[in-house]
C-alpha positions in Angstrom: -11.3 -6.7 3.5 -11.7 -5.4 -0.3 -9.6 -3.0 -1.9 -9.6 -1.6 -5.5 -6.6 -0.5 -7.3 -6.2 1.2 -10.7 -3.1 0.8 -12.9 -2.1 2.8 -15.9 0.8 2.3 -18.3 1.7 4.4 -21.3 4.9 3.6 -23.5 6.4 5.8 -26.2 9.1 4.5 -28.7 11.9 6.9 -29.3 15.2 7.0 -31.2 17.3 7.8 -28.0 16.1 4.7 -26.1 14.0 2.2 -27.6 11.0 2.7 -25.1 10.0 5.0 -22.5 7.2 3.8 -20.1 5.1 5.9 -17.7 3.4 4.2 -14.9 0.8 5.5 -12.5 -0.8 3.2 -9.7 -3.7 4.4 -7.7 -4.0 2.2 -4.7 -7.2 1.7 -2.5 -9.3 4.1 -4.6 -12.3 3.8 -2.4 -10.3 4.7 0.7 -11.3 1.5 2.6 -10.2 1.5 6.3 -8.8 -1.9 7.4 -6.2 -3.8 9.4 -4.1 -6.6 8.1 -2.8 -7.7 11.5 -3.4 -7.2 15.2 -1.6 -8.2 18.4 -2.6 -8.7 22.0 -0.2 -8.5 25.0 -1.5 -9.7 28.4 0.4 -9.1 31.5 0.1 -8.8 35.3 1.2 -5.8 37.3 0.8 -6.0 41.1 -1.6 -9.1 40.8 -4.0 -7.2 38.3 -4.2 -8.7 34.9 -3.9 -6.1 32.1 -4.2 -6.4 28.5 -2.7 -4.2 25.6 -4.4 -4.6 22.2 -3.2 -3.1 19.0 -3.6 -3.3 15.3 -1.7 -2.4 12.1 -3.8 -0.1 9.9 -3.0 -0.2 6.2 -2.6 2.7 4.0 -5.5 4.6 2.8 -5.7 6.0 -0.6 -2.1 6.4 -2.2 -0.5 6.7 -5.5 2.8 5.8 -7.1 4.2 7.0 -10.3 7.2 5.8 -12.1 9.2 5.9 -15.5 10.9 2.8 -17.0 13.5 2.9 -19.7 14.2 0.1 -22.3 17.3 0.1 -24.2 
């Protein structure tokens, strides 16, 4: 799988604190659908074999924002 992310950082120097940083992360910007892991669970019930299959889908497009302070 292939995903693309964008990260932005902007900082401002102030007198109150030495620096304020603004962070914006845009993750999976092309909205790729993918699974990182999967599982298989075979079992028998009344002499018949069954199998459960599952996967762990990952997040589609998402973002995170934050502020950092340096004193």
